[in-house]
Each structure stands twice: as C-alpha cells, then as structure tokens.
N, C-alpha and C positions, 0 to 999 in steps of 0.2 A: 392669710397665714402670717405674712411677714410683719403685721402689725400686732401679733399676739406676742406677750411677753416671753422672754426665754427662760427656759428651767433647766438646771442640770440636776439629774438625779444620780445619786452614788448609792448603790445597793449591793448586797452580798451576804454570805452567811454570817451568823454570830461569830465574833472573835477573829474575822479576816482582816481587821484593820481598816474598815470604811471609814470610821470617825476620824482616824488619824490622817487618812488620805483627804478627807474633806477639809480638815482644819488647814492643812498645808496648801490646798487648792485655793481656798478662801483668801488666805493671805496674799497668794500670788495674783490672783485676778480682782481682789477687792470685792469678795462675796460675803454673804451672810447665811449662815447655816439654819435650816428647819428642820427639827427632828421628826422623823417618821416612824416612831417607836410607840408601840401601843401600851407600854407601861411607863415610859419617861413622862407621859402626861401626869402622872400621880405625884404630888408633893410627898417628899420623905423617902420615896423609892429612888435612892441615889446610887449607893454602892452596887447592889445587886442588878442595877440596869445600866451600869457603866455611863451613867449620865455625865455630859460635859457642860460645864458652866457657860452660859452666853448663848446657847442655842435656843432658837424660838420654839414656841409650842410645846415646852416642857413646864411642869409644875403648874398645870392649869386646872387640875381636878383633885377632888378629895379622895384618897385611896379606899375609904369606907364603902363608896358606892361605885358601880359601873359607869364608864364614860363612853359614849357611843363614837363611832368612827365619824358620823355625820357632824357631831360637836367639834371634834378634832379637825375635820375638813375645813370647816368654816375659819378656824384659827388659821391653818396653813394657807388658805386662799388669800385671806386678809393679809398675811405676813408677805407673801409673794408680791402683792399688788403694792404694799408699802416700800418693800426693798427695791422693786423695779422703778418706782416712781422717784426713789431717792438716788437712781443712778447706779445702784449696785447689782450683783448678781446673785439671784435666790438659788441656793444649793439645798435640795432635799436629800437627806440622808437617813438610812434605817434598813432593817430587815423585815419590816411587817409588810408583807406583799400586798395585802388588801389596802392598806393605808396608803401605800405608794401608788397603787392603781387608782385609788379613789380620785386623787389630785392629778396625777400625770395624765390619766386617760379622761378625766372629767366625768367620772361616774355619777349618775344621779341616784342617790340612795334614797329609797322609800322614807317618807317623813312619818314614821310611826313612833309614837312616844313610848318610853319604857312603861311597862305594866309591872310594878313591884310584887303585886299579889301573885301573878301568873309566874313571874321568875321564881318566887319563892317555892311555889308548887313544883316546878320543873327542877329546880335545883335538888330537890330531895329524890329525884329519880336517877338511876343510872345513866351513863352515856349510851349504853347499848340500847336501853329501852327507849331513850329519846330519839336515837337513830331510826329505830323501828317505826316510830310515831311519824318522824319526818318523811320516811319512804312511804308510808300510807297517805299522809297528807298532801305531798309534794315530791313525786318521784324525780323530777328533774333537778330540783334544788338538792336532794339527796345525794344526787350522782356528783355534783361539783363542790360541796361543801367539804371543809377541812375536818375529816372524821374523828380527829383526836382532839378537836377544839369544842369543848362543851359549851363554853360561852357563846360561840359562834352558832352552834346547834340550837340553843335556847333562843337566841336572838332571831333565827329563821321561823322558829315555831310561834314566836311573839308576833312577828309580821303577818303569819298564816291566820293567826287567830284574829288580828285586827282587819285584814283585808281579803282574806280567803286563800291566798297564796303569795308565794314570793315572785314579785314581777321580775321579768328580764331586764336587767340593767341597762337603761338608756345612758348615752354619753354625749357630752358637749365638750368638745376639745378646745381647752382655753389658752394652752400654751405651746411653744416650739420646745420640745424636750430632747434633751441629750442624755442618754443612759450610759452610765458607767459601772461596770460590775467589777468587783474586787474579788479575785479568785485565789484560792490556795491549793497546794498539793494535799490530798487526805491526811497523809502523816504529818505534815507541817500544820495543818489545822487541828489536829488531834493535840498536838504539843501546845499549841497556842491556847486551846480551850482549857487544858490541864493548868496552864500558867495563869490563865484568867481567873480561874477558880481560886487557886492559891492567893493570887493577889487581892480579889474580894474579901477573902477571910482575913488577910493580913491588915487590910484598910478598915476592917470593922464590920463585916456584913452581920455578924451574930448581934453585936451591940445595935445595929440599925433595925434589925428584927425585933429585938427587945423594946426599942425606943417606940416602934410602931405598935407594938403590943400595949404599951403603957398609954398610948393615944387611943386606946379603945378599938384597934383593929381586931377583929374576931379571928379565932384559929380557922375557922371556915373559910373567911375571906382569904387567908394567906394562901390556902389551897388553890385559889383562883388567880393568884398573882405571879404564877410562873414557878419554875422548879428552883430558881435562885432563892426564893421565899418559902417555897413549900417545904423543902428538906431542912433548911435551918431551923423553921418552926417546929417540925417534928423532932429534931434534936434537942431544942430547948424543952420541949415536954417530955424528953427521955424516952421517945418511942424508937428512935434509932440511935446508933452510935456516930461519933464523929467521922470515923472511917467510912461508914455507910453513907452518910450525908454527902461527902466529897465524892464518893463513887457515883451515886445516883445523880448528883448534879452533872458530873462529866458525862455519863452515859446518856442522859437525856438530852443534854446540850449537843451531843455528837449526832444523835437520831434526829434532832430538830434541824441541824444543819442540812442534812441529807434532804429532809422534805423541803426546806428552802431552796436548795439547788435544783431539785426536780421541778420545781415550780418555775424558777428563773429560766431554766433551760428551754422552755417553750418559746421565749420571747427572743426573736432575732434582731430586735432593734438595740439589744444590749451589747456595748463594746466591752469585752472582758479583758482585764489587765491583771498581771501578777506583780504588785509593787515589791 
C-alpha cells in the first residue's frame, strides 16, 4: 500500500468553494489539480461549469458528442502518474461522484463502446419509460442508478444491450487516498448558489451559449449539458423569461446539491471541513 501514489480528493456540493480550496492547497503543498467534473471535459463549456484554467483533464472532448467516464478516467490516471513521477502532489477536485469514485476506488468500468444508433433511439424516449425498461432488464442496477440522470440510464441500457446486464463493478485500488469534503450550512450554500448564477450571467453565460450554438451544438444537445446550459438555451429561444431562467437554474442547483450530499454522507472516509 505504501508504494502506491498518494492522491488528495477534494469534493463537495456545487458552489461550496472546493475549487478555491484546491487552488490554495496546491500552492501550499506543491500540487497539481485534476478536474473531476463531468462537463468541464468539454471544450467551450467554461462559464457554465466554472472552469478554472490550468486544471488537468479539462477541454478534452467535443461538446457535440458524449464522452464516457472510461475515457476521462484514463486521462485522470495518466495525469496522476505523471504528477507523482514529477514529485508533485496530485489533487482530484470535483462534484461528480461517479467520476471521483472511478479513480479513487479504482472502479473497473465495462469496456462497452458507445452505440450511437441505440442512443438515438433511447433519447427519443422519456426518462420514466427508460427507467421502467431498466427495471425490467436489470433490477439490481435500477435500484442503484441516479434516477434523475437520463444519460446514465441510457448508458446502463447500452451496456445491457451489449453484454446482457450491468456487471457488478470490480475495483483495483491504485492510490493512497485522502478525502476532504467541503461543507456549507444550507442557508449559506443557497446564497452562494444564487451568487454563482449572477456571476455566471455577468461573465457572459448567454454569450457562451450563443457561441456554442453557432458552433453547431443542437438545441437538443443543450438539454443534456446541465441546467446552466439548458435554461439559457430555452431563454435564447424565447421559451422562458430571464427571471424564469434564473429561478430554474437556482432551484435545480439547490436540488442537485442535496442529492450530492446524500451520496457523500454514506462515505465515512471523508473528512468534512467548513472553510
């Protein structure tokens, strides 16, 4: 175990300040930061993902197409190896639970290639109908999956189509991991989320969405890139007002942070701090 590289993981809900904490820690101990954010991987998704320049494993994918956690994990593992060999401390930071677990716990993800034709078929279906299909095909996976994440549900069905079922995930622990969780009081976090939304809009989130649209990102694809892109896209199409856009971003972010904390509370290895 002692021969394994050390890895510091900084996690927490959206808007908790984990990236800021990670930057300070990296400066203090001579570390390098690897992003564990499922959308910072995409080029051009900068303001809406609060992307910080210089973090590794960002801007590695085209936002027009889905990029798997398997592909991201390879980038993260390669980065950890390179940082460790260079005598620096690798710091993994993010709020995407499965991305963090994939690296920190050494999860072996099934090597099933994306099936564009099948995905297109499933994307036309409602999330409710997809969940019913998953329950029919693999009850065990249906009980553990994020039931609000359509992309995750489609991926599970894609794996089932290829190999019959979603296998229990095996693990190979590659790192000595220290988990640090950033925690905020609910009222404080709510204020930080509202401030985050105002700041994104001030920095030009609407312009960013328009620029992505000019780069041929479909309106349908915006619906899959998170509510920071979904609702500005609807606003640009004049389907909702500016006030509705802001309200929906804030409410869905708050709901998402609750789901994040429910997940992380299960893990007793995390040392929680309130910076």
